[in-house]
C-alpha positions in Angstrom: -20.2 -17.1 -85.8 -21.0 -20.7 -86.8 -24.6 -20.9 -88.8 -25.9 -24.6 -88.7 -28.2 -25.6 -91.3 -31.0 -28.0 -91.0 -28.8 -31.0 -92.4 -26.2 -30.4 -89.7 -28.6 -30.4 -86.6 -30.4 -33.4 -88.3 -27.3 -35.5 -88.9 -26.9 -38.8 -86.3 -25.0 -38.1 -83.2 -21.2 -39.5 -84.0 -19.3 -41.0 -81.4 -17.1 -37.9 -81.2 -13.5 -36.9 -82.2 -11.0 -39.9 -81.3 -7.2 -39.9 -81.6 -5.4 -42.5 -83.9 -5.1 -44.8 -81.0 -8.9 -44.6 -80.2 -8.7 -42.7 -77.2 -10.9 -39.7 -76.9 -9.1 -36.4 -77.2 -11.9 -34.4 -75.0 -13.3 -35.8 -71.8 -16.2 -34.2 -70.4 -17.0 -34.6 -66.6 -20.6 -33.4 -65.9 -20.7 -34.5 -62.4 -21.6 -32.0 -60.0 -18.9 -29.1 -59.2 -16.7 -29.3 -56.4 -18.6 -26.0 -54.9 -21.8 -28.6 -54.5 -23.7 -27.1 -57.9 -26.5 -29.4 -58.8 -25.7 -32.1 -61.3 -27.1 -30.6 -64.8 -25.7 -30.0 -68.1 -24.9 -26.7 -69.5 -26.2 -27.5 -73.5 -29.6 -29.1 -74.4 -29.4 -32.2 -76.5 -30.2 -30.7 -79.6 -27.7 -28.1 -79.2 -25.0 -30.7 -78.3 -26.0 -32.9 -80.9 -25.8 -29.9 -83.4 -22.1 -29.1 -82.2 -21.4 -32.7 -82.3 -22.3 -32.6 -86.1 -20.9 -29.5 -87.0 -17.5 -30.9 -85.6 -17.8 -34.2 -87.1 -18.5 -32.5 -90.6 -15.6 -30.2 -90.2 -13.3 -33.3 -89.2 -14.5 -35.7 -92.0 -13.7 -32.8 -94.6 -10.3 -32.2 -93.4 -9.5 -35.9 -93.2 -10.9 -36.0 -96.8 -8.6 -32.9 -97.7 -5.5 -34.4 -96.2 -6.0 -37.8 -97.7 -5.7 -36.3 -101.4 -2.7 -33.8 -100.0 -0.8 -37.1 -98.9 -1.9 -38.7 -102.4 -0.3 -36.0 -104.0 2.6 -35.9 -101.9 3.3 -39.4 -102.6 2.7 -38.8 -106.2 5.3 -35.9 -106.3 7.8 -37.9 -104.5 7.6 -40.8 -106.6 7.7 -39.1 -110.1 11.4 -37.9 -109.8 12.2 -41.5 -108.8 10.3 -43.3 -111.4 11.8 -40.7 -114.2 15.5 -41.3 -112.9 14.9 -45.2 -113.1 13.0 -44.6 -116.6 16.3 -42.1 -117.9 18.7 -45.3 -116.8 16.9 -48.3 -117.9 14.3 -47.9 -120.8 16.5 -47.0 -123.5 18.7 -50.2 -122.7 15.4 -52.2 -122.2 14.0 -50.8 -125.8 17.1 -51.5 -127.6 17.2 -55.0 -126.2 13.4 -55.6 -127.3 13.9 -54.2 -130.4 17.3 -56.1 -131.3 15.5 -59.4 -130.5 12.2 -58.3 -132.4 14.7 -57.9 -135.4 16.4 -60.9 -135.2 12.8 -62.8 -134.9 11.3 -61.2 -138.0 14.9 -61.6 -139.9 15.0 -65.6 -139.0 11.7 -65.6 -140.1 12.0 -64.6 -143.7 15.2 -66.3 -144.4 
């Protein structure tokens, strides 16, 4: 059961869910049914706004969590690559820089 708080029902109505290509995920046709039923909405405006708000809050929460998950995934992928590069290059780099500094200091004292 979904229990909506006042904050959720008072939130402004959003455009609705969208796919990546900006087309609506779900389309509702509120025209009269083929059987000739009168044109009327199944939900009141307040109920529709509350449902929209709840689902938009859920979608936002999922997107925020997935962004962090994606960042963590990239970090996990880059860490071994960076470690490999450092293992291969850092000792030579530090040795070259230390040797250059020793030469600079020794020339300055003589």
